[in-house]
C-alpha positions as CSV (number, residue, x, y, z in Angstrom):
1,M,-61.2,-18.3,39.2
2,P,-58.7,-16.8,37.9
3,Q,-59.1,-14.0,35.8
4,P,-56.9,-15.1,32.4
5,V,-58.8,-19.2,33.4
6,R,-62.5,-17.0,33.0
7,S,-61.5,-14.6,30.2
8,Y,-60.7,-18.0,27.9
9,A,-63.4,-20.0,29.9
10,Q,-65.4,-16.7,28.6
11,T,-64.1,-17.0,24.8
12,Q,-65.8,-20.6,24.5
13,I,-69.0,-19.9,26.5
14,A,-69.8,-16.4,23.7
15,A,-68.7,-18.2,20.7
16,L,-71.0,-21.5,21.6
17,A,-74.2,-18.8,22.2
18,A,-73.1,-17.4,18.6
19,G,-73.7,-20.5,17.6
20,S,-76.8,-20.6,19.6
21,D,-80.3,-20.1,17.7
22,S,-80.9,-17.5,20.6
23,G,-79.5,-14.1,19.1
24,A,-80.1,-12.5,22.8
25,L,-78.3,-15.2,24.7
26,A,-75.4,-14.7,22.3
27,V,-75.0,-10.7,23.0
28,E,-75.7,-11.0,26.2
29,E,-72.2,-13.3,26.9
30,A,-70.6,-11.8,23.5
31,R,-71.1,-8.0,26.0
32,R,-69.6,-10.3,28.9
33,L,-66.4,-11.3,26.9
34,V,-66.2,-7.9,25.9
35,R,-66.4,-6.5,29.1
36,R,-63.8,-8.4,30.8
37,R,-61.7,-8.2,27.5
38,P,-62.1,-5.1,26.0
39,V,-59.3,-5.1,23.9
40,P,-59.0,-8.0,21.5
41,A,-60.6,-7.3,17.9
42,E,-61.7,-11.0,18.3
43,H,-63.9,-10.4,20.4
44,L,-65.6,-7.1,19.3
45,T,-66.1,-9.8,15.9
46,L,-68.2,-12.7,17.9
47,L,-70.0,-9.1,19.8
48,A,-71.4,-8.2,15.7
49,I,-71.9,-11.5,14.9
50,A,-74.3,-12.4,18.0
51,Q,-76.5,-8.2,17.1
52,I,-76.5,-9.8,13.7
53,K,-78.0,-13.0,15.0
54,A,-80.8,-10.8,16.8
55,G,-81.4,-8.5,14.6
56,Q,-79.3,-5.9,15.9
57,A,-77.5,-4.3,11.9
58,E,-77.2,-1.1,12.9
59,Q,-75.7,-1.6,15.9
60,A,-73.1,-4.6,14.5
61,G,-71.8,-2.6,11.5
62,T,-70.8,-0.1,14.7
63,T,-69.3,-2.9,16.3
64,I,-67.4,-4.3,13.6
65,Q,-65.7,-1.2,12.4
66,I,-64.2,-1.0,15.7
67,A,-63.2,-4.7,16.0
68,G,-61.6,-3.4,12.0
69,Q,-59.4,-0.6,13.4
70,R,-58.0,-2.2,16.3
71,G,-57.7,-5.5,14.7
72,W,-55.8,-5.6,11.5
73,R,-55.3,-9.5,11.5
74,D,-58.7,-10.4,12.5
75,P,-59.8,-11.5,8.8
76,V,-63.2,-11.5,9.8
77,A,-63.3,-8.3,11.1
78,Q,-61.3,-7.6,7.7
79,E,-63.9,-9.2,6.2
80,A,-66.4,-8.1,7.7
81,V,-65.3,-3.8,7.2
82,L,-65.0,-4.1,3.6
83,R,-68.2,-5.4,3.0
84,L,-69.5,-2.9,4.9
85,A,-67.3,-0.6,3.5
86,L,-68.3,-1.6,-0.5
87,A,-72.1,-1.4,0.4
88,A,-71.8,2.1,1.8
89,G,-69.9,3.3,-1.5
90,D,-66.6,4.3,0.5
91,K,-64.0,2.5,-2.0
92,P,-61.1,3.6,-0.3
93,E,-61.6,2.0,3.0
94,A,-62.4,-1.5,1.1
95,A,-59.3,-1.3,-0.5
96,R,-57.3,-1.0,2.5
97,R,-59.6,-4.2,4.4
98,Y,-58.6,-5.5,0.7
99,A,-54.8,-4.9,1.3
100,A,-55.4,-6.3,4.6
101,L,-56.7,-9.9,3.9
102,F,-54.5,-9.5,0.3
103,L,-51.2,-9.3,2.7
104,R,-52.2,-12.2,5.3
105,A,-51.0,-15.1,3.4
106,A,-54.5,-17.5,5.1
107,T,-56.8,-15.4,3.4
108,P,-58.4,-17.9,0.0
109,N,-57.3,-16.6,-3.0
110,E,-60.8,-17.2,-4.2
111,L,-62.4,-14.7,-1.2
112,L,-59.9,-12.4,-2.9
113,Q,-60.8,-13.1,-6.1
114,E,-64.5,-13.0,-5.4
115,V,-64.7,-9.2,-3.6
116,G,-61.8,-7.9,-6.6
117,P,-64.0,-7.0,-8.8
118,A,-66.3,-4.4,-6.5
119,V,-63.8,-3.0,-5.2
120,L,-60.7,-2.5,-8.5
121,A,-62.7,-3.0,-11.0
122,E,-62.6,0.8,-12.1
123,T,-59.5,2.2,-13.8
124,G,-57.7,4.5,-12.2
125,G,-61.1,5.1,-9.4
126,A,-61.0,5.5,-6.2
127,G,-60.1,1.5,-5.2
128,Q,-57.3,1.4,-7.4
129,R,-55.9,4.8,-6.0
130,T,-56.1,3.6,-3.2
131,L,-53.6,0.7,-3.3
132,V,-51.9,2.3,-6.0
133,D,-51.1,4.7,-2.7
134,I,-49.9,1.6,-0.4
135,I,-48.1,-0.3,-2.3
136,S,-46.6,2.7,-3.5
137,G,-45.7,4.0,0.4
138,T,-43.7,0.6,0.8
139,D,-41.5,-2.2,-0.7
140,R,-43.0,-4.9,1.5
141,W,-45.4,-5.1,-1.3
142,N,-43.9,-5.3,-4.1
143,E,-43.0,-9.1,-4.5
144,A,-46.6,-10.3,-3.4
145,F,-48.3,-8.0,-5.3
146,L,-47.0,-9.7,-9.0
147,H,-46.9,-13.3,-6.9
148,R,-50.6,-13.2,-5.9
149,G,-52.1,-10.0,-7.8
150,A,-51.3,-12.0,-10.7
151,Q,-53.4,-14.9,-9.6
152,V,-56.2,-13.1,-7.7
153,M,-57.0,-10.0,-10.4
154,T,-58.0,-9.8,-13.1
155,P,-55.3,-9.2,-15.9
156,A,-56.2,-6.0,-16.1
157,T,-56.8,-4.8,-12.8
158,F,-53.8,-6.1,-12.1
159,T,-51.8,-4.6,-15.2
160,D,-53.8,-0.9,-14.1
161,I,-52.5,-1.1,-10.5
162,A,-48.9,-2.4,-11.8
163,A,-48.7,0.1,-14.9
164,A,-49.2,2.4,-12.2
165,T,-47.3,1.8,-8.8
166,I,-44.4,1.5,-11.8
167,A,-45.4,4.9,-13.2
168,R,-45.3,6.8,-9.1
169,G,-41.6,5.2,-9.0
170,T,-41.7,1.6,-7.4
171,R,-39.3,-0.4,-8.8
172,F,-40.0,-4.1,-9.1
173,D,-37.2,-7.2,-9.3
174,C,-36.7,-8.1,-12.7
175,A,-36.8,-11.8,-13.1
176,V,-40.2,-11.7,-11.0
177,M,-41.9,-9.1,-12.9
178,A,-40.2,-10.8,-16.5
179,Q,-42.3,-14.4,-14.4
180,T,-45.0,-12.6,-14.5
181,I,-45.7,-10.6,-18.1
182,K,-45.1,-14.4,-18.8
183,V,-48.1,-16.0,-16.4
184,L,-49.8,-13.1,-17.4
185,G,-49.6,-13.5,-21.2
186,Q,-51.4,-17.2,-20.5
187,R,-54.5,-15.5,-19.4
188,D,-54.7,-12.2,-21.5
189,A,-51.8,-11.5,-23.7
190,A,-53.1,-7.6,-24.2
191,S,-52.5,-6.9,-20.3
192,A,-49.2,-8.6,-20.5
193,E,-48.0,-6.6,-23.2
194,R,-49.6,-3.6,-21.6
195,L,-47.0,-4.4,-18.5
196,R,-44.8,-5.3,-20.3
197,A,-44.8,-2.2,-21.9
198,A,-44.6,-0.2,-18.3
199,A,-42.0,-2.2,-17.1
200,G,-39.7,-2.1,-19.6
201,G,-37.9,1.4,-18.3
202,Q,-37.2,-0.5,-15.5
203,C,-36.2,-4.3,-16.4
204,E,-34.6,-4.3,-20.0
205,N,-35.0,-8.2,-20.2
206,V,-39.2,-7.8,-20.6
207,A,-38.4,-4.7,-22.8
208,G,-38.1,-7.4,-26.1
């Protein structure tokens, strides 16, 4: 059997084993998959799931962290590393993983709403500061942050982060900002006014 076919077949075998009742079998098949194709983060994620099933929590934690480092696009790895980071009290790492999930369009809003408060609720805290650094460091975030952030973050947290990025010199599309303030005002008038004040220096159409 050609190597690509064997690798594909082993992926299916490992996935089926991970869903079985045997943790030992799941680990054995996942390890075989990683030996054959060690690069894809998804294969390491499958191994971590198998290790958890087999009661190997410490090994699973190490495996999922490696998977998260390799595969920023693997949502299972990102969520798992985020939760591990929270459990370890590492808010900056949790915020970086939150950012990766946030930028992935297929990530359910419900997941971001669920984990966001634990990562970002503290005003000026390590989670918020890390996210502000990420948003301020690229223009990739600007419109996505306004659109999605106003939906998945609490109004106070969203306004904290938006105001801090504006203070750092990040510029937003004024029409999008005006619409965001309007939407935010339907959820929390005080937060909307706070964002209006923060954005007024760069967007005259929201200053009034």
